[in-house]
Every structure is written in C-alpha cells, then in structure tokens.
C-alpha positions in Angstrom: -0.1 -0.1 -0.3 1.0 3.3 -1.1 0.2 5.5 1.9 -2.3 6.3 5.1 -5.4 7.3 2.7 -5.3 3.5 1.8 -4.8 2.3 5.1 -7.4 4.8 6.2 -9.9 3.6 3.5 -9.9 0.3 4.4 -10.3 0.4 8.1 -13.3 2.6 7.4 -14.5 -0.1 5.0 -13.9 -3.0 6.9 -15.4 -1.1 10.0 -18.6 0.5 8.1 -19.3 -3.0 6.2 -19.2 -4.8 9.8 -21.7 -2.2 11.4 -24.1 -2.8 8.4 -23.8 -6.3 8.9 -24.8 -6.0 12.5 -27.4 -3.8 12.2 -29.2 -6.0 9.4 -28.8 -8.8 10.8 -30.5 -8.0 14.3 -33.7 -7.1 12.2 -36.5 -9.3 11.1 -36.8 -9.4 7.1 -40.2 -7.4 6.9 -38.1 -4.4 8.3 -35.5 -4.9 5.8 -37.6 -5.2 3.4 -40.2 -2.4 4.5 -39.9 0.6 2.2 -41.1 3.6 3.9 -42.3 5.5 0.7 -41.8 5.4 -3.1 -39.2 7.9 -2.8 -37.2 6.0 -0.4 -35.3 2.8 -0.5 -36.0 -0.2 2.1 -32.8 -1.4 4.0 -32.7 -4.0 1.6 -32.6 -1.8 -1.3 -29.3 0.2 0.3 -27.4 -3.3 0.8 -28.5 -4.6 -2.7 -27.3 -1.2 -4.2 -23.8 -1.4 -1.9 -23.4 -5.0 -2.9 -23.4 -3.9 -6.1 -22.0 -0.1 -6.5 -18.7 -0.8 -4.6 -17.4 -3.3 -7.1 -18.3 -1.3 -9.8 -16.3 1.6 -8.5 -13.3 -1.1 -7.7 -13.4 -2.1 -11.2 -13.3 1.3 -12.1 -9.8 1.9 -10.5 -8.8 -1.1 -11.9 -10.2 0.5 -15.8 -8.3 3.7 -14.4 -4.6 2.1 -13.4 -4.8 0.2 -17.2 -5.5 2.8 -19.2 -4.9 6.7 -17.7 -7.6 7.8 -20.5 -10.7 5.6 -19.6 -13.7 7.5 -18.8 -15.2 6.4 -16.0 -17.8 6.4 -13.7 -22.1 6.9 -14.3 -24.9 8.3 -13.3 -28.0 7.9 -11.5 -30.0 7.1 -14.1 -27.4 4.1 -15.6 -29.2 0.9 -16.5 -27.5 -1.4 -14.1 -27.7 0.4 -11.1 -31.3 1.0 -11.9 -32.1 -2.7 -12.4 -29.7 -3.5 -9.3 -32.4 -1.9 -7.1 -35.5 -2.7 -9.1 -38.4 -4.1 -7.0 -38.4 -7.6 -9.5 -34.5 -8.2 -8.6 -34.6 -7.2 -4.9 -37.4 -9.4 -4.2 -35.4 -12.1 -5.8 -32.5 -11.7 -3.5 -32.0 -13.1 -0.1 -31.0 -11.0 3.0 -28.1 -13.7 3.7 -26.8 -13.8 0.1 -26.2 -10.2 0.0 -24.6 -9.6 3.5 -22.4 -12.4 2.3 -21.6 -10.6 -0.6 -21.2 -7.2 1.3 -18.8 -9.6 3.5 -16.5 -10.1 0.6 -16.1 -6.1 -0.1 -13.2 -5.7 2.1 -11.2 -8.3 0.8 -12.0 -7.0 -3.1 -11.2 -3.2 -1.8 -7.8 -4.5 0.1 -6.7 -6.6 -2.8 -6.9 -3.1 -5.1 -6.0 -0.9 -3.0 -2.7 -2.6 -2.3 -2.2 -3.0 -6.0 -2.2 1.2 -5.9 1.0 3.1 -6.0 1.4 6.4 -4.7 1.6 7.5 -8.5 -1.8 5.5 -9.3 -3.8 7.3 -6.7 -2.9 10.7 -8.4 -3.8 9.6 -11.9 -6.5 12.1 -13.0 -9.2 10.5 -15.2 -12.0 12.1 -16.9 -15.4 10.9 -15.7 -18.7 10.7 -17.6 -20.7 12.7 -14.4 -20.2 16.4 -15.7 -20.3 17.0 -11.9 -17.1 15.1 -11.4 -15.0 16.4 -14.6 -11.8 14.9 -13.8 -11.0 13.5 -10.7 -8.2 11.5 -9.2 -7.9 7.8 -8.4 -7.9 8.8 -4.6 -11.2 10.8 -5.1 -12.6 7.6 -6.2 -11.4 5.6 -3.1 -11.8 8.6 -0.8 -15.8 9.3 -2.0 -17.4 6.6 -4.4 -15.9 3.9 -1.7 -15.3 5.0 1.4 -18.0 8.0 1.7 -20.4 6.1 -0.4 -20.8 3.2 2.5 -20.8 5.5 5.2 -23.5 7.5 4.0 -25.4 4.5 3.3 -25.1 3.1 6.6 -26.4 6.8 7.8 -29.2 6.0 5.5 -29.9 2.7 7.0 -29.4 4.3 10.5 -32.4 6.5 9.8 -34.6 3.9 8.7 -34.0 1.5 11.5 -35.3 4.9 13.6 -38.4 5.3 11.2 -39.0 1.3 12.1 -39.0 1.4 15.5 -41.4 5.0 15.7 
C-alpha cells in the first residue's frame, strides 16, 4: 500500500461494512424489506445497492490504472444501477445472500488498494458524470467507496429509527 489514505480507507470500509452487517442481522426480514415511501429505499435496497456499487467503483479504479485515458463513472439513471435495486431484482434476493456479498467487499477493496502506488492515486481521469469532470483515483477511493459506504450506513440507521417509531 502506498500511503495512509489506503490504510484509513480500508479500515473505514471494514468497520462500516461490519456495522451494516450487525445492524441488518438484528432485524426481521419484514423490517429489512420495508419501504417507508415510494421515494425512499428499503434497507434491502440499500444493501443490494452497496453490493453492486462498490465492486463497480473498484473495477473503475482498475480500469483507470490500466488505461489513464479511461472515462470512468456513471449517472444515477445508469441502467445497471437502476436494475440492481429494482423491486423485481431485490425481491428475488435473500438477505443472507446480500450480506455474504457485502462481507467480501473489504477483501475486494483491500486487493485493489494494495495494488495502487502513490502515483496511481494521483492519476486524473475524465468522468462520465459532468459534476466530477476529471478526478483522481484517490478521489474515487475517498468519495465513491469510503464515503459512499458510510453515507449508506447512515441511511440504514435512519431507516431503523423510522421502523422503531
């Protein structure tokens, strides 16, 4: 690993995935699948999304490392992203299956982070998302992996509070 960014990122990913797992395992299937409103996701949708999104971002980092001109990313309406959290897809998955997939995320992230040098983290590549324009691999690690998981953990905690009320 090149520097403290990777060490801290990996520690955060491991800790947050573990916290998500502990939260979800303590809930009934009905609570995990409960959708508070048409606009809000269920806890199940959140964990399914993480199980799809984080491997996607890890692969984008690998693609950039192989080709510095690679245009990375996707928008909120990306077909694969939307399909992954669709009612049909989510209803066809078991909670245990998704938690198992989430448990592998720290290993996937670790494998990728260990392969990065300080120079790799500084590679700037163009994004498909106009909001990001051109960002570094380090940005993807910080924002689209670490912060992404942390934000969804917060979302799960808010959903649990709604369930309790």
